[in-house]
C-alpha angles and dihedrals in degrees: 000000000000125000140176106265147169122251145280102068132184135199118226119193145176132188114219141164117260094259089062097043096094094050095048095042088055090047094054091042089060092063109019134080093222133012131194135169134205131194122229102221092201097055103020090231124131128230111212115197130186132185122213140151112277116266095009130120091006095144092048091048094049092048092047092049091051090051092048090052091049094048097043101033088227122122118196138166120254115233123207132195135164119257128200109230098216093044091049093051091047090052090048091054093045091053093049109071120151108300121205111212123192118327100307113030138075127184117210134183119233088237092068116101103183122094119277119251108271121238096034134099103248120217111194119202136167106246089204095051113031136077110209103044095162096262095103115088093230092055092047091048092053092051092050089048090052089058091054095053100036092097089069090066097217114209105198113046131183129188110197115198092011098184104181092359091246095138094045089050092048091051093046093049097044100039099029089226132132114256131204111214129185140182137174090222116082092208091057090054090053093045093048092053090048093047092047090055091045088055093045095245097101092122092050099054123068113192125201131189097228143148098233118272093350093083113089092223089059100041091041097047096074173104087110127207092201130023126183116202109177097164127106133303100254097045088049090055090049092052096047093104093050091047092052091050096048099039113096119238106276090017124142131231122198109198126186145150092091132117120236089254090059098053095095093050095050093041093051092052092054097041088058086060093052100261118138129214118245100173146337116225113198120203109181108300091344129083135200122208124210109201132177134202115230119245 
């Protein structure tokens, strides 16, 4: 996630094996304004880096790192280095050119001044403000999956853990349908509303600050014809029962935020609830599942 911030900034980083990547990415996300990760081809390990204002969120970071160590069984040292705010933002812009995704979409930063690629549905995001800019494999996988299910013309659409709102915006623009989006993070709710207006679908996207299915607006808004769940593997498994209850017969679920090694675990949890697999869409180390409820 990326936010407007005051200087000075610092970068915190860990190097972990692939099995611990999910836990440590989540840990840094809990305390940092932006998080990225990079694979060392030679060793197979992953370097997870986060940027945050100096001396902020220290208690949250320490607690999250302890939890990541407990969950993954991997203990690593935290590295710190200073980061110039303007240089960091310039690098963010430079690394965020227009990105074609799938056959029909393109993601563009608000800093770009050239004309968008014609013939594609353009999703415009602020590279210095939004988490979920289309660079992450799980986000890209969800957008590609949306293309594959668009012909079903789903009526009731839910985006759980909306982040920047990119998936809700993509669905609203492609399908011309209203979308209910939710996130547990207040900043994501604000960013999603701003991005929806930026993309001229503000009236089509309703955003709720909600803890998943526990919010009455979410549980009472179904049954849904299409549900996005771009979260993490273990929370997806824990919500399998709720998803099966609130998904309409014949409805589709697009689930992401899981590594390829976690596909079997997530798939097994949802198969036990009667959902069937339609396809697996790999994007680098990440995978997206397209599931359907019988009926």
